[in-house]
N, C-alpha and C positions, 0 to 999 in steps of 0.2 A: 807207670805212665806208658801209654802205647808207643810213644816215640823212643823210649829207652827200656825196652823189655828184655834186652839181652837174648839169651837162649832159654828163656823161661827159668823155672826154679833150678834147673840143672846148672845155671850160671854160677850159683853159690857153692856148688860142690864139684866143679870140674877141674880144680887145681890149675886153672888158666888165669894167671894174674893179669889184671888190666894195667894200662899205663896211665898217663895223665890226660888221655883223650877219652872223656866219658861218652863220646858218641859211638864208640865201638860196641859190638855185641858182647864184650867181656864184662860190661857193667849193667846193673839193673838200677833204674832211677825212679824215685817217687817224689811227686810234687805236692806238698801239703797233705800227704796221706801216709799212714803207717805202712811199714814193711812188716808183714806177719808171715812166719814160717811155722807150720805145724808138722809134727812128725810122730808117727806111731811105729814102735819096734815090735817085732815078733816075740822077742824075749827081753826082759828087763836089762838095762845097761846101767853101769855106774857112771854118773855124770859129775864132773868136778869143775868144769869151766867151759865157756863158749868164747870163741874168738871170731870177730868179724873184721874184715878188711874193707876200708872205704876210701873215698876220694873227697877231699875238700878243695873247692875251687871258688873262693869267695866272690870273685868278679862275675862268676856265672851263677851265683846264688846257691852253690852247693856248700852247705854248712855241716859241721858235725851234728849228729842227732841231739835232740833235747834229752832223750832218755832211752835206755835199752833195758828191757825186762826179759827174764827167763822164767817160764812157768813149767812145772812138771808134776807128774803123778803116776800112779799105777792103775788108775781106772778113769772113770768119767770126771772126777773132780781133780783139778790141778791147783797147786799152791805156788805162790811167788817164791822162787828159789834164790834169785839174785837180781840185782839191778845196778846200772851204772848211769851216772849223769856226767857225760863227757864235758871236759873243759871247753869253753867257747873262746874263739879268738877275739882279741880286743881291737884289732885293726886289720886292714887288708894285707894279704900276703900272697906270695906265689902259690900256685896249685901244689898240693902234696898228697901223697898216699899216707894213710894212717891205719892203725889197728886198734880195736877196742876189746879188751879182755874183761869178761864178766865172771869173777870168781864165784864159786858155789861150794858150800859145804858138801862134800861127797854124799851122794844119795842115789839110790836105785830108782830108775824111772822106766816106765813102759811107753809113756807118751810125753811130749813136751811141745812148748810153743815159745818162740822168740818174737818179741814185739819191739820194733824200733820206731820210736815216735820222732818225727822231725821237730826241729826248733819251731815254735809257733809262728815266728815272724823274723825277718831280717832285723838286726840290731839297729839302734839309733844312729850309730856312726856310719852305717852303710848308705850309699847313695840312693838305694831303693828301700830304705827303712820301712818296715811294716809289711812288705810283700811276703808271700809264702816262700818257704825255703824248699830246696831240693835236698834229698839224700841219695847217695850212690854207693852201692856195694858190689863187690866181685867175688868174695869168698866167705865161707862160714866153716869153722872148725869146731868139732865137738870132742871134748876130752873127758 
């Protein structure tokens, strides 16, 4: 979202952790849209997990994502290597930072893509139930 673009893609790889204020440039925010990060490596790397760190602030409609997918390959065709469906809160809570680990059976990749899908809508118990959700991330680690 143009209002929460952080410092562009480098925000995810700058080792500069955000705090609970999603309005700082340490965060990238998406409203009702996927976060998609594509990477191409000069030489194949062994990939065994991806970690993302995010912010959940239910009162501000910032929810855990609905799904995180990791795709990879060594050419133009990529396959799904791993996915995570994060647990969703069942009630309002204070804002908190969290991390999402997507384990992958170790594999060599030359290119990869991470797709983070937001929850389709705020849950029934939320005062704004049915509205689009936000997702906010500040770091991505590749192992």
